[in-house]
C-alpha positions as CSV (number, residue, x, y, z in Angstrom):
1,M,-87.0,4.7,22.2
2,S,-86.6,6.6,25.5
3,Q,-84.8,4.9,28.3
4,V,-87.0,4.1,31.5
5,V,-86.1,5.3,34.9
6,E,-86.7,2.5,37.3
7,M,-87.8,3.7,40.7
8,Y,-87.9,1.5,43.9
9,T,-89.5,3.1,46.9
10,D,-90.2,2.3,50.5
11,G,-91.4,3.9,53.7
12,A,-90.8,2.8,57.4
13,C,-92.2,3.7,60.8
14,R,-91.0,2.7,64.3
15,G,-94.5,2.8,65.9
16,N,-97.4,3.7,63.7
17,P,-97.5,6.8,64.4
18,G,-93.9,7.2,65.3
19,P,-90.5,8.2,63.8
20,G,-90.6,7.4,60.1
21,G,-88.5,7.2,57.1
22,W,-88.6,6.9,53.4
23,G,-86.2,5.5,50.8
24,V,-85.7,5.6,47.0
25,L,-83.5,3.8,44.6
26,L,-83.4,5.5,41.2
27,R,-81.8,3.7,38.2
28,F,-81.3,5.3,34.7
29,G,-78.9,4.3,32.0
30,G,-76.6,2.4,34.1
31,V,-76.4,5.0,37.0
32,E,-77.9,4.7,40.5
33,K,-78.9,7.2,42.9
34,T,-80.3,6.7,46.3
35,L,-82.5,9.2,48.4
36,F,-83.7,8.9,51.9
37,G,-85.1,11.0,54.7
38,G,-87.2,11.0,57.9
39,E,-89.7,12.7,60.1
40,A,-89.8,12.7,63.8
41,M,-93.5,11.8,63.8
42,S,-95.2,10.2,60.9
43,T,-97.2,7.0,59.7
44,N,-96.1,4.3,57.5
45,N,-98.6,5.3,54.8
46,R,-97.3,8.8,54.9
47,M,-93.8,7.6,54.5
48,E,-94.7,5.3,51.6
49,L,-96.3,8.3,49.8
50,T,-93.3,10.6,50.7
51,A,-90.8,8.0,49.1
52,V,-92.7,8.1,45.8
53,I,-93.1,12.0,45.8
54,R,-89.4,12.4,46.7
55,G,-88.4,10.1,43.9
56,L,-90.4,11.9,41.3
57,Q,-89.3,15.3,42.5
58,A,-85.7,14.1,41.6
59,L,-86.5,13.7,38.0
60,N,-85.5,16.7,36.1
61,K,-87.4,16.2,32.9
62,T,-90.5,14.2,31.7
63,C,-89.9,10.5,31.8
64,D,-91.1,7.1,31.3
65,V,-90.8,5.5,34.7
66,V,-91.4,2.1,36.3
67,I,-92.2,2.7,40.1
68,T,-91.9,-0.5,42.2
69,T,-93.5,-0.3,45.6
70,D,-94.5,-2.8,48.4
71,S,-97.3,-0.5,49.4
72,K,-100.8,-1.5,48.2
73,Y,-102.1,1.6,49.7
74,V,-100.0,3.8,47.4
75,L,-100.6,1.5,44.5
76,T,-104.3,1.2,44.7
77,G,-104.7,4.8,45.7
78,I,-103.0,6.2,42.7
79,T,-104.4,3.6,40.2
80,E,-108.0,3.0,41.5
81,W,-109.2,5.4,44.2
82,M,-107.8,8.8,43.2
83,E,-110.0,9.4,40.1
84,N,-113.2,9.0,42.3
85,W,-111.6,11.0,45.4
86,K,-111.1,13.9,43.0
87,K,-114.6,13.6,41.5
88,R,-116.0,13.6,45.2
89,N,-113.7,16.7,46.1
90,W,-111.2,14.4,48.1
91,R,-113.8,12.4,49.8
92,T,-113.9,8.7,50.1
93,A,-116.9,6.4,49.1
94,N,-118.0,6.8,52.7
95,R,-117.9,10.7,52.3
96,K,-115.1,11.0,54.9
97,P,-112.0,13.2,54.0
98,V,-109.2,11.4,52.3
99,L,-106.4,10.6,54.7
100,N,-103.0,12.1,53.7
101,V,-104.8,14.3,51.1
102,D,-101.9,16.9,51.3
103,L,-99.6,14.1,49.8
104,W,-102.2,12.5,47.5
105,K,-102.6,16.0,45.9
106,E,-98.8,16.5,45.6
107,L,-98.4,13.1,44.0
108,D,-101.3,13.8,41.7
109,E,-99.4,16.9,40.4
110,L,-96.0,15.0,40.1
111,V,-97.4,12.1,38.0
112,R,-98.7,14.5,35.3
113,G,-96.6,14.4,32.2
114,H,-94.6,11.4,33.0
115,S,-95.6,7.8,31.8
116,I,-95.7,5.6,34.8
117,E,-95.9,2.0,35.1
118,W,-96.8,0.9,38.7
119,V,-95.6,-2.4,40.0
120,W,-96.3,-4.1,43.4
121,V,-93.8,-6.5,45.2
122,K,-94.4,-8.3,48.4
123,G,-92.2,-6.4,51.0
124,H,-89.4,-8.2,52.8
125,S,-89.5,-11.1,50.4
126,G,-85.9,-10.9,49.1
127,H,-86.7,-8.5,46.2
128,A,-83.1,-6.9,46.1
129,E,-84.1,-3.4,45.1
130,N,-87.0,-3.5,47.5
131,E,-84.6,-4.4,50.3
132,I,-82.3,-1.4,49.4
133,A,-85.3,0.9,49.6
134,D,-86.3,-0.5,53.0
135,Q,-82.6,-0.1,54.2
136,L,-82.8,3.6,53.0
137,A,-86.0,4.1,54.8
138,N,-84.5,2.8,58.0
139,Q,-81.5,4.8,57.6
140,G,-83.7,7.9,57.4
141,I,-85.1,7.1,60.8
142,D,-81.5,6.4,62.2
143,E,-80.4,9.6,61.1
144,L,-83.1,11.7,62.7
145,D,-81.7,14.0,65.4
């Protein structure tokens, strides 16, 4: 049985739009790795998506991954909406272009090949790993030039 990579992700924005940050906590076989970054102008949803993308980009082989996020936008987008967006050429049910389509397409490519379980947790509720991801996302904003 293969070991599972645990991934905890979060995004943050000061103003929406405004300076944004993303954070990722990865765990595999007793080893932890943290990732974070920021953008001078972004939105909270873009940072939530970016956190998952950066976490998946850090994997150097096909894995079983449990991704825990506090973003219903990311969770619902990837597990419910995306299939129909693709059928409609990246349009919503209202025939409007999907927001953040560049990131959704990148995420769509990155999830292929991995076995992923998606888990939602309530943000700022004391979930230890989600709090770490939130701190990393805020560090991403703090370290912007």
